[in-house]
C-alpha positions as CSV (number, residue, x, y, z in Angstrom):
1,M,-156.3,9.3,89.9
2,K,-157.2,7.1,88.0
3,K,-155.1,6.9,84.3
4,F,-157.4,8.4,81.2
5,H,-156.6,6.0,78.1
6,H,-158.3,3.9,75.6
7,T,-156.8,1.4,73.3
8,Q,-155.5,1.3,69.9
9,P,-154.3,-1.5,68.2
10,E,-151.4,-1.1,66.3
11,K,-151.2,-3.4,63.3
12,R,-149.1,-2.2,60.7
13,S,-148.8,-5.0,58.6
14,Q,-149.0,-4.3,55.0
15,R,-149.7,-0.4,55.3
16,G,-146.9,0.9,53.6
17,I,-147.1,-1.2,50.5
18,I,-150.6,-0.8,50.3
19,F,-150.5,3.0,50.6
20,A,-147.3,3.3,48.4
21,A,-149.3,1.6,45.8
22,A,-152.4,3.9,45.7
23,L,-151.1,6.8,43.2
24,L,-150.7,4.0,40.6
25,M,-154.2,3.4,40.8
26,T,-155.1,6.3,38.6
27,P,-155.7,6.5,34.9
28,A,-153.0,6.2,32.6
29,L,-153.8,8.8,30.5
30,V,-153.7,11.4,32.9
31,A,-150.3,9.9,35.0
32,S,-148.5,12.0,34.2
33,S,-150.4,15.4,35.7
34,T,-152.2,13.4,38.6
35,T,-152.4,15.3,41.9
36,A,-152.6,13.8,45.3
37,W,-154.5,15.1,48.2
38,E,-152.9,13.7,51.1
39,M,-153.7,13.7,55.2
40,N,-151.3,11.6,57.4
41,S,-150.4,14.2,60.3
42,Y,-152.1,15.6,63.4
43,A,-151.9,19.1,61.5
44,D,-154.1,17.8,58.2
45,F,-156.5,15.7,60.4
46,I,-157.4,18.5,63.4
47,R,-159.3,21.0,60.6
48,G,-161.7,18.2,60.0
49,R,-164.8,17.9,61.7
50,F,-165.1,14.8,64.8
51,D,-168.2,13.2,65.8
52,A,-167.1,10.2,68.8
53,V,-163.9,10.6,67.0
54,S,-160.3,11.0,68.6
55,L,-157.4,12.4,67.2
56,S,-153.7,11.0,68.5
57,R,-150.2,13.1,68.6
58,D,-149.1,10.9,65.7
59,G,-151.9,11.5,63.2
60,R,-154.1,8.5,64.1
61,L,-158.0,8.9,63.4
62,S,-159.7,6.2,66.4
63,L,-163.1,5.6,68.4
64,A,-163.1,8.5,71.0
65,P,-163.7,7.8,74.5
66,K,-167.7,6.7,74.7
67,L,-169.5,9.8,75.9
68,D,-172.9,9.6,78.0
69,T,-174.7,12.5,79.1
70,I,-176.2,12.7,82.5
71,F,-177.8,16.1,82.8
72,S,-179.8,18.1,80.2
73,S,-180.6,22.0,81.7
74,D,-182.7,23.9,79.2
75,Q,-180.4,26.5,80.4
76,A,-177.9,28.0,78.2
77,V,-175.2,27.5,79.6
78,V,-173.2,25.4,82.5
79,W,-170.7,27.9,84.0
80,S,-169.2,25.4,87.0
81,V,-169.7,21.7,88.6
82,A,-169.1,20.7,91.8
83,Q,-168.8,17.3,93.7
84,A,-169.9,16.4,97.1
85,P,-168.1,13.6,99.0
86,D,-170.7,11.1,98.7
87,G,-170.9,11.5,94.8
88,T,-173.5,14.0,94.4
89,L,-172.5,16.4,91.5
90,Y,-173.8,20.3,91.4
91,A,-174.3,22.5,88.0
92,A,-174.6,25.8,88.3
93,T,-176.4,27.3,85.3
94,G,-176.9,30.8,83.5
95,H,-178.7,32.8,82.7
96,R,-181.8,32.4,85.1
97,G,-179.5,31.2,88.2
98,R,-180.3,28.0,89.0
99,I,-178.4,25.4,90.4
100,Y,-179.3,21.5,89.7
101,R,-178.1,18.2,91.8
102,I,-177.6,15.4,89.8
103,D,-177.1,12.2,92.5
104,R,-174.9,9.1,92.0
105,S,-177.6,7.6,89.3
106,G,-177.5,10.1,87.1
107,K,-181.3,11.3,88.7
108,S,-181.6,15.5,88.8
109,S,-183.7,17.9,90.2
110,L,-183.5,21.9,90.8
111,M,-182.2,22.5,93.9
112,W,-181.8,26.4,93.8
113,T,-182.5,29.4,91.7
114,A,-181.6,32.8,92.9
115,Q,-182.5,36.0,92.8
116,Q,-179.4,37.2,90.8
117,P,-179.3,35.6,87.0
118,E,-176.1,33.9,87.0
119,I,-174.2,31.6,89.2
120,F,-170.6,31.7,87.6
121,A,-168.8,30.0,91.1
122,I,-170.5,26.7,93.4
123,A,-167.7,25.2,95.8
124,V,-168.5,21.9,98.2
125,D,-167.0,22.1,101.6
126,R,-165.5,18.3,103.1
127,A,-169.2,18.7,105.2
128,G,-170.9,18.3,101.6
129,V,-172.2,21.5,102.3
130,L,-172.7,23.8,98.7
131,Y,-171.5,27.0,98.5
132,A,-172.9,29.9,95.7
133,G,-172.0,33.0,94.7
134,A,-174.9,35.0,92.8
135,S,-174.1,37.9,90.5
136,P,-174.3,40.5,89.1
137,D,-174.2,42.5,92.5
138,G,-175.3,39.4,94.5
139,S,-173.8,37.0,97.5
140,I,-172.4,33.7,98.6
141,Y,-174.9,32.0,99.8
142,R,-175.1,28.0,101.9
143,I,-177.1,25.2,101.0
144,E,-177.1,23.0,103.4
145,N,-179.7,19.8,103.8
146,G,-182.7,21.8,101.3
147,K,-181.8,24.9,103.8
148,A,-180.6,28.1,101.1
149,T,-179.0,30.8,103.8
150,E,-177.3,34.4,102.4
151,Y,-173.2,33.4,104.2
152,F,-172.0,36.3,103.2
153,A,-172.5,39.6,101.0
154,P,-169.1,41.1,99.8
155,K,-170.1,44.0,98.2
156,A,-169.2,42.7,95.1
157,R,-170.6,43.2,91.2
158,Y,-169.4,39.8,90.5
159,I,-168.5,36.5,92.0
160,W,-166.2,34.8,90.0
161,S,-164.9,31.8,92.4
162,L,-164.6,30.3,95.0
163,A,-162.1,28.0,96.5
164,V,-162.7,26.0,100.1
165,G,-159.5,25.0,102.0
166,A,-158.6,21.8,104.4
167,D,-159.4,24.0,107.6
168,G,-163.2,24.9,106.1
169,V,-162.0,28.7,105.3
170,L,-164.5,29.9,102.5
171,Y,-162.1,32.2,99.3
172,A,-164.1,34.5,97.2
173,G,-162.7,35.5,94.2
174,T,-164.9,39.0,93.0
175,G,-164.7,41.8,90.8
176,D,-164.9,45.2,89.4
177,Q,-162.6,45.4,92.2
178,G,-160.3,42.7,92.5
179,K,-160.8,41.7,96.0
180,I,-160.1,38.2,97.4
181,F,-162.5,37.7,100.4
182,R,-161.4,34.9,103.2
183,I,-164.5,34.2,105.0
184,T,-164.7,32.0,108.3
185,G,-168.2,31.7,109.0
186,P,-171.8,33.3,108.1
187,N,-171.2,37.2,107.6
188,Q,-167.8,36.3,109.0
189,G,-165.5,37.9,106.7
190,E,-162.1,40.1,105.7
191,V,-160.8,41.7,102.9
192,Y,-157.7,38.5,102.4
193,Y,-156.2,40.5,99.3
194,E,-156.4,43.1,97.2
195,T,-155.0,42.5,93.8
196,G,-154.9,45.7,91.7
197,Q,-156.7,44.2,89.3
198,S,-160.2,44.4,87.8
199,H,-161.5,40.7,88.2
200,V,-160.5,37.9,90.3
201,T,-161.1,34.9,88.0
202,A,-160.0,31.7,89.3
203,L,-158.6,30.6,92.8
204,A,-156.9,27.2,93.9
205,L,-155.2,25.4,96.9
206,D,-151.8,24.2,96.3
207,A,-150.4,21.4,98.6
208,Q,-149.0,23.9,101.4
209,S,-152.5,25.6,101.5
210,R,-152.0,29.1,99.8
211,L,-154.1,30.0,97.4
212,L,-153.4,30.6,93.8
213,A,-155.5,33.3,92.2
214,G,-155.5,34.5,88.6
215,T,-156.8,37.8,87.3
216,E,-157.8,40.2,84.7
217,P,-157.0,42.0,83.0
218,N,-153.4,42.2,83.3
219,G,-152.8,38.0,83.5
220,L,-151.4,37.8,86.8
221,L,-151.2,34.5,88.7
222,Y,-150.4,35.3,92.3
223,R,-149.9,32.5,95.2
224,I,-151.0,34.7,98.3
225,S,-149.7,32.8,101.8
226,G,-151.1,35.2,103.7
227,K,-152.7,38.3,104.5
228,D,-151.6,41.1,102.0
229,K,-148.7,38.6,101.4
230,A,-148.5,37.6,97.9
231,F,-146.0,36.4,95.2
232,V,-146.3,37.0,91.5
233,L,-146.0,33.8,89.6
234,Y,-146.3,34.6,86.5
235,D,-147.3,37.7,84.3
236,S,-149.3,36.1,81.1
237,S,-149.8,38.3,77.5
238,L,-153.1,37.2,78.0
239,P,-155.6,39.5,79.4
240,E,-157.2,36.8,81.9
241,I,-156.1,33.4,83.6
242,R,-159.4,31.4,83.3
243,A,-158.2,28.1,85.4
244,I,-155.4,27.6,87.9
245,V,-154.4,23.4,88.7
246,P,-151.5,23.1,91.2
247,M,-149.9,19.8,91.2
248,P,-148.2,18.2,95.1
249,D,-144.5,19.0,93.6
250,G,-145.3,22.4,93.6
251,T,-146.1,22.4,89.3
252,V,-148.8,25.0,88.2
253,Y,-150.7,24.1,85.7
254,A,-152.5,27.5,84.3
255,A,-154.7,28.7,81.5
256,G,-154.6,32.2,80.0
257,L,-157.2,33.7,77.5
258,G,-158.7,37.0,76.5
259,G,-162.0,38.7,76.6
260,S,-163.5,36.1,78.6
261,V,-164.9,38.4,81.7
262,S,-166.2,41.3,79.7
263,K,-168.5,38.8,77.8
264,R,-169.2,37.0,80.6
265,A,-170.2,41.0,82.6
266,Q,-171.8,41.3,79.1
267,S,-174.0,38.7,79.1
268,A,-174.9,39.0,83.0
269,Q,-176.3,42.6,82.6
270,Q,-178.1,42.0,79.6
271,A,-179.8,38.7,81.8
272,L,-180.2,41.1,84.8
273,Q,-182.4,43.6,82.4
274,N,-184.1,40.6,81.2
275,L,-185.0,39.3,84.7
276,T,-185.6,43.3,85.9
277,N,-188.5,43.6,83.1
278,G,-190.6,40.6,84.0
279,S,-191.0,42.1,87.4
280,V,-189.7,38.8,89.3
281,S,-189.8,39.0,93.1
282,A,-187.0,38.1,95.2
283,P,-186.9,35.2,97.1
284,A,-186.4,35.6,101.1
285,T,-183.2,35.1,102.5
286,T,-184.2,31.7,103.8
287,I,-186.0,29.1,101.6
288,T,-187.0,25.8,102.5
289,V,-186.1,23.9,99.1
290,E,-188.2,21.0,97.7
291,A,-186.2,19.2,95.3
292,Q,-188.2,18.1,92.8
293,E,-187.3,16.5,88.8
294,S,-185.6,18.7,86.6
295,G,-188.2,21.1,85.0
296,P,-190.7,23.6,86.9
297,G,-189.1,25.7,89.4
298,P,-189.0,25.0,92.9
299,E,-191.6,25.2,95.7
300,L,-190.3,27.9,98.3
301,K,-191.8,27.8,102.0
302,P,-190.6,30.7,104.0
303,P,-191.0,29.6,107.8
304,D,-193.8,29.8,108.4
305,A,-196.1,28.3,105.7
306,T,-199.5,29.8,106.2
307,K,-197.3,33.3,106.0
308,A,-195.8,32.7,102.4
309,T,-196.7,34.7,99.4
310,P,-196.5,33.1,96.2
311,Q,-193.8,33.3,93.7
312,P,-194.3,33.9,90.1
313,A,-191.9,31.7,87.7
314,A,-188.7,33.5,86.5
315,P,-189.5,34.3,82.7
316,Q,-187.8,33.0,79.8
317,V,-184.6,34.8,78.9
318,S,-184.0,35.1,75.3
319,T,-180.3,35.8,75.8
320,Q,-177.3,33.3,74.6
321,F,-174.4,32.5,76.0
322,T,-171.7,32.7,73.0
323,P,-168.5,32.3,72.4
324,V,-165.3,34.5,72.4
325,T,-164.9,36.5,69.9
326,D,-161.4,38.1,69.3
327,N,-160.2,39.2,65.4
328,T,-156.3,40.2,66.4
329,N,-154.3,38.1,64.6
330,V,-152.6,37.2,67.7
331,E,-153.0,34.0,70.3
332,K,-156.5,33.5,71.9
333,S,-155.7,31.1,74.2
334,A,-152.4,29.2,76.2
335,V,-151.5,26.8,78.5
336,Y,-148.6,27.4,80.9
337,R,-146.3,25.3,83.4
338,I,-145.3,27.3,86.3
339,N,-142.4,24.8,87.7
340,P,-141.3,24.6,91.2
341,D,-138.9,26.8,90.8
342,N,-140.3,29.2,89.0
343,T,-139.8,29.1,85.9
344,V,-142.3,29.3,82.7
345,E,-143.3,26.6,80.0
346,T,-145.6,27.8,77.3
347,L,-147.1,24.2,76.6
348,W,-150.1,25.0,74.1
349,S,-151.2,28.3,72.6
350,S,-154.4,28.9,70.1
351,K,-155.0,31.7,67.6
352,E,-158.6,30.1,67.2
353,E,-159.9,28.4,70.3
354,N,-160.4,29.7,73.9
355,V,-159.1,27.2,76.7
356,Y,-161.9,27.2,79.6
357,D,-160.9,24.9,81.9
358,L,-158.0,22.3,82.9
359,L,-158.0,19.2,84.8
360,A,-154.5,17.3,85.6
361,L,-154.6,13.1,85.0
362,E,-152.2,10.5,85.8
363,N,-149.8,10.9,82.7
364,Q,-151.8,14.0,80.9
365,I,-153.1,16.9,81.3
366,L,-156.9,17.7,79.6
367,F,-157.8,21.1,78.7
368,S,-161.4,22.0,77.2
369,T,-161.8,24.7,74.6
370,D,-164.9,26.6,72.5
371,Q,-164.2,24.8,69.2
372,S,-166.7,22.6,68.9
373,G,-166.7,22.2,72.8
374,R,-163.3,20.1,72.3
375,I,-161.2,18.4,75.3
376,Y,-157.6,17.8,73.8
377,G,-154.9,16.0,75.8
378,L,-151.1,17.3,76.6
379,S,-148.7,14.7,77.5
380,P,-145.5,15.4,79.1
381,D,-143.3,15.7,76.2
382,R,-146.1,19.0,74.9
383,R,-147.9,16.6,72.3
384,V,-151.5,17.1,71.3
385,T,-154.1,14.9,71.5
386,L,-157.5,15.7,70.8
387,V,-159.5,13.5,72.8
388,L,-163.7,14.4,71.8
389,E,-165.5,16.9,70.9
390,T,-169.2,17.1,72.8
391,K,-170.5,19.1,69.8
392,E,-171.6,22.2,72.3
393,G,-170.5,25.7,71.7
394,E,-167.7,25.4,74.1
395,T,-166.6,23.0,77.7
396,T,-166.6,25.4,80.2
397,R,-165.3,22.7,83.0
398,L,-163.5,19.7,83.5
399,M,-163.4,17.6,87.2
400,P,-162.7,14.1,87.7
401,S,-164.8,11.3,88.8
402,E,-164.5,8.1,90.3
403,H,-163.3,6.6,86.8
404,S,-164.0,8.7,84.6
405,I,-164.2,12.7,83.4
406,L,-167.4,15.1,83.6
407,A,-167.5,18.0,81.4
408,A,-169.6,20.5,81.5
409,T,-170.7,23.1,78.5
410,G,-172.3,26.5,77.2
411,N,-174.3,26.7,74.1
412,L,-176.9,24.2,75.9
413,G,-176.2,23.7,79.4
414,R,-175.0,19.5,79.6
415,V,-172.9,17.3,81.5
416,F,-171.3,14.5,79.8
417,R,-169.1,11.5,81.3
418,L,-166.4,10.1,79.4
419,G,-166.0,6.9,79.9
420,E,-162.7,4.9,80.0
421,G,-163.4,2.9,76.6
422,P,-163.6,3.8,73.0
423,G,-167.8,4.3,71.8
424,A,-169.4,2.1,69.4
425,S,-169.1,4.3,66.5
426,G,-168.4,7.3,65.3
427,E,-167.3,9.3,62.2
428,Y,-164.7,11.4,60.9
429,E,-165.5,14.7,58.3
430,A,-162.3,15.5,56.7
431,P,-162.0,19.6,55.4
432,V,-163.5,20.7,51.9
433,H,-160.8,19.9,49.5
434,D,-160.4,22.9,47.0
435,A,-158.6,21.2,43.9
436,G,-158.3,25.0,42.6
437,T,-160.6,24.3,39.0
438,A,-163.2,21.7,38.0
439,A,-161.7,17.9,38.2
440,R,-161.7,14.3,37.3
441,W,-161.4,12.3,40.5
442,G,-159.8,9.1,40.6
443,S,-159.3,6.6,43.4
444,L,-159.3,7.2,47.4
445,S,-156.6,5.3,49.3
446,W,-156.1,4.6,52.9
447,R,-153.8,3.6,55.6
448,S,-155.9,1.7,58.5
449,D,-156.0,-1.0,61.5
450,V,-159.1,-3.1,62.1
451,P,-159.6,-6.1,64.4
452,A,-162.2,-8.6,63.7
453,G,-165.4,-7.6,63.6
454,A,-164.8,-3.3,63.4
455,S,-165.0,-1.5,60.0
456,I,-163.8,1.3,58.6
457,Q,-165.7,2.7,55.8
458,F,-165.2,6.1,53.6
459,R,-168.1,8.1,51.3
460,T,-167.3,11.2,49.1
461,R,-169.2,14.3,47.5
462,S,-168.6,17.4,45.5
463,G,-169.6,20.1,44.1
464,N,-169.2,23.8,43.1
465,S,-169.0,26.0,46.1
466,G,-166.7,26.7,48.5
467,K,-169.0,25.7,51.5
468,P,-170.8,22.4,50.7
469,D,-175.0,23.0,50.7
470,R,-178.0,21.4,48.9
471,T,-176.5,22.2,45.1
472,W,-173.3,19.5,46.3
473,S,-173.9,16.3,45.6
474,D,-174.9,13.5,47.9
475,W,-172.7,11.2,50.0
476,S,-171.8,8.7,47.5
477,E,-172.1,5.1,48.1
478,P,-169.4,2.9,51.1
479,L,-166.1,3.1,49.6
480,S,-164.3,-0.6,51.3
481,D,-161.1,-1.0,49.4
482,P,-158.0,0.7,51.0
483,T,-155.9,-0.1,48.2
484,G,-157.6,2.3,45.4
485,S,-161.5,2.8,45.5
486,R,-162.9,4.2,42.6
487,I,-164.5,7.9,43.2
488,T,-168.1,8.4,41.8
489,S,-168.8,11.8,43.0
490,P,-169.5,13.8,39.5
491,N,-166.2,15.9,38.9
492,A,-166.3,19.6,40.2
493,R,-163.9,21.7,41.9
494,Y,-164.1,21.1,45.1
495,I,-164.1,17.7,47.2
496,Q,-164.8,16.2,51.0
497,W,-164.2,13.0,52.4
498,K,-165.6,11.2,55.9
499,A,-165.1,8.0,57.5
500,D,-167.6,6.0,59.4
501,L,-165.9,4.0,62.2
502,R,-167.5,1.0,63.7
503,G,-165.4,-1.1,66.9
504,A,-166.3,-4.4,68.2
505,G,-165.8,-6.0,71.4
506,G,-164.3,-2.8,72.6
507,A,-161.4,-2.8,70.2
508,T,-161.6,0.6,67.8
509,P,-160.4,0.6,64.1
510,A,-158.0,3.7,63.1
511,I,-156.7,5.6,60.1
512,S,-153.5,7.1,59.5
513,G,-153.4,7.8,56.2
514,V,-156.2,9.3,53.2
515,I,-154.5,9.6,49.8
516,L,-157.2,11.5,47.3
517,A,-155.8,11.2,43.5
518,Y,-157.6,13.4,40.9
519,L,-156.5,15.2,37.6
520,P,-157.3,18.9,37.9
521,Q,-158.4,20.4,34.7
522,N,-155.6,21.9,32.8
523,S,-155.9,25.5,33.0
524,P,-154.3,27.6,29.5
525,P,-151.2,29.7,29.6
526,V,-151.7,33.5,30.1
527,I,-149.4,35.6,28.0
528,R,-149.6,39.3,30.4
529,N,-147.9,41.4,27.1
530,I,-145.9,41.8,25.0
531,S,-143.1,44.4,24.7
532,V,-140.9,45.4,21.4
533,V,-138.2,47.3,22.1
534,Q,-135.1,48.3,19.4
535,T,-131.9,49.6,20.9
536,A,-128.4,50.5,18.9
537,A,-125.8,47.5,19.3
538,A,-122.8,48.3,20.9
539,S,-120.5,46.6,18.5
540,A,-118.5,48.6,15.6
541,Q,-118.8,45.6,14.2
542,N,-120.8,44.6,10.4
543,A,-120.4,48.8,10.2
544,K,-122.3,49.9,7.0
545,P,-122.2,53.3,5.2
546,A,-125.2,55.9,6.3
547,A,-128.2,55.8,3.8
548,P,-127.7,57.9,0.7
549,A,-129.1,61.1,0.1
550,S,-128.8,61.7,3.8
551,A,-125.8,64.9,3.7
552,Y,-125.4,67.5,1.3
553,S,-122.5,69.7,0.4
554,V,-124.3,72.9,-1.4
555,T,-122.1,76.4,-2.8
556,V,-123.5,79.7,-2.4
557,T,-121.7,82.9,-3.7
558,D,-122.4,86.3,-2.8
559,S,-124.0,88.2,-5.3
560,D,-127.0,89.1,-7.2
561,S,-127.9,86.1,-9.5
562,S,-128.4,83.3,-6.7
563,T,-126.6,79.9,-8.4
564,T,-127.4,76.8,-7.1
565,S,-126.0,73.4,-7.4
566,A,-127.2,70.3,-6.4
567,G,-125.4,68.5,-3.2
568,T,-123.8,65.0,-4.2
569,P,-123.5,62.0,-1.4
570,T,-120.3,63.0,0.7
571,Q,-118.2,60.0,2.6
572,T,-119.6,59.6,6.4
573,L,-118.0,58.2,9.5
574,P,-118.5,54.4,10.0
575,R,-121.7,53.7,11.1
576,A,-122.2,51.1,14.8
577,S,-123.2,47.9,14.1
578,S,-127.2,47.0,13.1
579,D,-130.0,48.0,16.0
580,Q,-131.5,45.4,17.4
581,I,-135.2,44.7,17.8
582,T,-136.1,42.6,21.2
583,V,-139.3,40.8,21.6
584,S,-140.0,40.3,25.1
585,W,-143.4,38.6,27.0
586,Q,-144.2,37.6,30.4
587,A,-146.6,34.6,30.7
588,D,-147.7,32.0,33.6
589,D,-149.7,28.5,34.1
590,D,-152.2,28.0,36.7
591,D,-151.0,24.8,36.9
592,G,-146.9,25.6,37.2
593,D,-147.1,23.7,33.6
594,R,-143.8,24.3,31.5
595,L,-144.2,26.4,28.5
596,V,-142.8,26.3,25.4
597,Y,-143.2,29.6,22.6
598,S,-143.3,30.5,19.4
599,V,-142.6,34.0,17.5
600,Y,-144.4,35.1,14.4
601,F,-144.9,38.2,12.6
602,R,-146.7,39.7,9.7
603,G,-146.6,43.6,8.1
604,D,-149.3,45.4,8.3
605,D,-149.9,45.2,4.1
606,E,-149.4,42.1,4.3
607,N,-151.9,38.6,4.9
608,Q,-149.7,35.5,6.4
609,W,-147.8,35.2,9.6
610,K,-144.4,34.3,9.3
611,L,-142.8,32.4,12.1
612,L,-139.6,34.5,13.8
613,K,-138.8,31.8,16.2
614,G,-140.3,28.3,17.3
615,D,-140.3,25.8,20.1
616,T,-138.5,28.4,22.7
617,H,-138.6,28.2,26.2
618,D,-136.7,31.5,26.9
619,N,-139.0,34.9,27.2
620,S,-137.2,37.3,24.4
621,V,-136.5,37.0,20.9
622,T,-133.0,39.6,19.5
623,F,-133.0,39.8,15.7
624,D,-131.6,42.5,13.8
625,A,-133.6,45.5,13.1
626,D,-132.5,45.7,9.4
627,A,-133.5,41.8,8.4
628,L,-136.9,44.1,8.4
629,G,-138.0,46.8,6.2
630,D,-139.0,50.0,6.5
631,G,-143.0,49.8,7.7
632,R,-145.4,48.8,10.1
633,Y,-145.1,45.4,12.0
634,F,-147.5,43.1,14.7
635,F,-145.6,40.5,16.7
636,R,-147.6,37.1,17.5
637,V,-146.4,34.8,20.5
638,T,-148.2,31.8,21.5
639,A,-147.6,29.7,24.1
640,S,-148.3,26.0,25.0
641,D,-148.2,23.6,27.5
642,R,-147.9,20.6,26.0
643,E,-144.7,19.7,27.5
644,S,-146.7,19.1,30.0
645,N,-149.8,17.2,29.2
646,P,-151.1,14.6,26.7
647,P,-152.0,15.9,23.4
648,P,-156.2,15.4,24.0
649,A,-155.4,17.7,27.6
650,S,-152.8,20.5,26.6
651,R,-154.0,24.1,25.7
652,D,-152.7,27.1,24.2
653,T,-152.5,30.5,24.1
654,Q,-151.4,33.9,21.8
655,L,-151.6,37.4,22.0
656,T,-150.8,40.3,19.6
657,S,-148.5,43.3,19.6
658,A,-150.0,47.1,19.1
659,P,-148.4,47.9,15.2
660,I,-145.2,48.6,15.5
661,L,-143.0,50.9,13.4
662,I,-139.5,50.1,11.9
663,D,-137.9,52.9,10.6
664,N,-134.3,52.3,9.5
665,T,-134.1,55.1,7.1
666,P,-133.1,58.8,7.9
667,P,-134.8,61.9,5.7
668,V,-133.5,63.0,2.6
669,I,-133.0,67.2,2.8
670,T,-133.1,68.3,-0.7
671,I,-132.4,71.9,-1.1
672,G,-134.1,74.3,-3.4
673,M,-133.8,77.9,-4.2
674,V,-130.6,79.9,-2.1
675,R,-129.9,83.4,-2.0
676,Y,-127.1,85.2,-0.3
677,S,-126.1,88.8,-0.8
678,G,-126.0,92.1,1.5
679,G,-125.8,90.0,4.8
680,S,-128.7,88.4,4.2
681,A,-129.3,84.9,3.3
682,H,-132.6,82.9,1.9
683,V,-132.9,79.0,1.9
684,E,-135.7,76.8,0.1
685,F,-135.6,73.2,1.1
686,S,-137.5,70.0,1.4
687,A,-137.2,66.8,3.5
688,A,-139.0,63.3,3.0
689,D,-139.0,60.2,4.6
690,A,-140.4,56.7,3.1
691,A,-141.6,55.4,6.5
692,S,-142.8,57.4,8.9
693,P,-144.0,61.1,9.3
694,L,-141.2,64.0,10.0
695,R,-141.4,65.0,13.1
696,H,-138.8,67.9,13.9
697,C,-136.4,70.2,11.4
698,E,-133.5,72.9,12.9
699,Y,-130.5,74.7,11.6
700,S,-127.1,75.5,12.8
701,L,-125.2,78.7,11.4
702,D,-121.4,78.6,11.5
703,A,-121.2,75.6,14.0
704,A,-123.3,77.9,16.7
705,G,-126.5,76.0,18.4
706,W,-128.9,74.3,16.6
707,V,-132.5,76.8,16.4
708,P,-135.7,75.2,15.0
709,V,-137.3,75.5,11.6
710,E,-141.0,75.7,11.4
711,A,-142.0,73.8,8.0
712,A,-144.7,76.3,5.8
713,D,-147.5,74.3,6.4
714,G,-147.0,75.6,10.4
715,V,-146.9,71.8,11.2
716,I,-144.2,68.8,10.8
717,D,-146.4,65.8,10.7
718,S,-146.5,64.7,7.3
719,L,-143.8,61.9,5.7
720,R,-142.5,65.4,3.0
721,E,-142.5,68.9,4.2
722,S,-141.0,72.4,2.9
723,F,-139.7,74.5,4.8
724,T,-137.8,78.5,4.1
725,L,-134.5,79.9,6.2
726,D,-134.0,83.3,6.0
727,L,-130.7,84.8,7.5
728,T,-130.2,88.8,8.5
729,K,-127.3,90.5,9.8
730,L,-125.4,88.4,8.6
731,A,-121.0,89.5,8.7
732,P,-119.0,89.6,5.4
733,G,-117.9,86.4,4.3
734,E,-118.2,82.9,4.5
735,H,-120.7,80.9,6.5
736,L,-121.8,77.7,6.9
737,V,-125.4,76.2,7.4
738,V,-126.3,73.3,8.3
739,I,-129.6,72.0,8.3
740,R,-130.9,69.0,10.7
741,T,-134.5,66.7,10.2
742,A,-135.7,63.8,12.0
743,D,-138.4,61.1,11.5
744,S,-140.4,59.7,14.1
745,A,-138.1,56.4,14.5
746,N,-135.6,59.6,15.3
747,N,-133.2,58.6,12.0
748,T,-131.4,62.3,11.3
749,G,-130.8,63.4,7.7
750,V,-128.4,66.5,7.2
751,A,-127.6,68.3,4.7
752,K,-125.7,72.2,5.0
753,V,-125.5,75.0,2.8
754,I,-122.1,77.4,2.2
755,L,-122.5,80.8,1.8
756,R,-119.7,82.7,0.6
């Protein structure tokens, strides 16, 4: 088979130097923050839109093989194509069950219209006889010398595939009982193999005349060597084996996908309902066909023309063929290679595209998908080339034709011919790029090989919606300087470029890399939160005495007349070092700029902010609590990206905390009247705090457990509270009463009374 290729120039002089200098073309003001959108690999370019442009496996855009439309029907899809020994081409369509004949000159004519709406499979034997399987609930027809006759009725819902052996035997793969029929003559056939599957979706004969069969729903690939004798070559993880290509050395290529059978069956059922609603009369079993130019239906004549009954025209069918939809996050399709030793390799798989057909060439495997009717080339080392896009919904069939390749499509039923050489022109449209925010565009530069007489022109457009629409700018004037052409599209968040390629003398220009430089608008930093925490220091260094008047000693005698002596400060144990206050915050920058912080404080009764710490990259500041007097304070953090941006573009932000109470002084307890007699004691006392309201009071008798004390007004909630403590049933003798109060900051004041 003839090698399928097209030329790509390999001139690379000065390309590296030119391309490396591209980023130096951006404005000096923004050099430190300039961002580059670069595309230079297969993975980068494959996301774009191709119009008569190919993408090589090493990431080079060039003109695609010339694509000519040799047949265009008014049908939704071409399901199958077959070629006779004399070069005549047949195309089977849906959803009106038509077969068209295209001669070597490209002249087409409607050859036959079936009673059923779908003809999923056709095949031609060595004598040029055409066989067609009509679905649903149809038969296999033999069409020869302008006459169509029912050849075999498998009594199956669908006829998915046909294959003719070297001995002229016809094989038919059917559904929905998954049977394969071997047909040797008119109405002479038998079940050759029952797969146990629902559908036999593909048939092919290998070099040893063994039948290969693909099935659904378990994705099994069979090799059938005789009646009821089969071996499973491969059990695919995908539901359907759609295409099979056997090679002379015993290698088998197969395409697997999911969901196609149910989609085609649904389409066939809908088309059948439309035809039924249109009350279409069934044609006679034996039909004489007079070929005519593509357009109106054929003139049907039974054997006795004088008894002919006019056939009404088939109604227009509104059903459209749509690609398979699969929302699961798994592979939609794959291409497999089953080696002669029965080992299997997955050569290609996709979660986005469905593969429909395979074609083996001298140096690569072609396969077609439903992504804008793409045709890919797969080399022996598994590297993939995008040969071209037909721009139709899907490319359903591929087949060789002398020195070219034929491709049949769905969405609009057409047949294309791929030439050996590249087309005259093409266009590639890059995917939309999101700068993340409004951006200032710099320059566009590219690496390219441009033969004499050929040309490449770039254009850009921009907008602020994620998908190009009428709110976007028009395409710019052509950019022609590969070392750095200034982008004139308006500043915006999104941008896109396209390249127009024009060949000369059969040679194609090529693009191997593109850089678009831009400066995103600098986003301000964001401070998410501020936290202020006071903790006790673990170190005992820098110990200080307790606050004055926090402890009292009062001695009372048991007599009728109570004598009260004011308490005096007592020596206390050393206190731990000063408590620590930690101000911490969380901040970030959408641009990834390094942030520098400053921390300020202000008292509730103060007017100006004071700097606590400036120009720090840390996210927290810790200082002694004693550095601030008792009171309510606010803390403010400012964040700036000035270290990553020039002064005119730098941004900063700030966040102020909620008011924070700092109270390092315990409440002061003052003992008032104390009476102790007859086993009863009456103690009056008050507690006061200068910074925060009191929250709790309790006493302990003779070092027993603590007992809460109620304020005189019933609620402990003020800076100063009065209390009364009455004790009864005291044992004779001396008693120790300890009183403890706490403020809102959990500072504790203690006093004691000795009852005698």
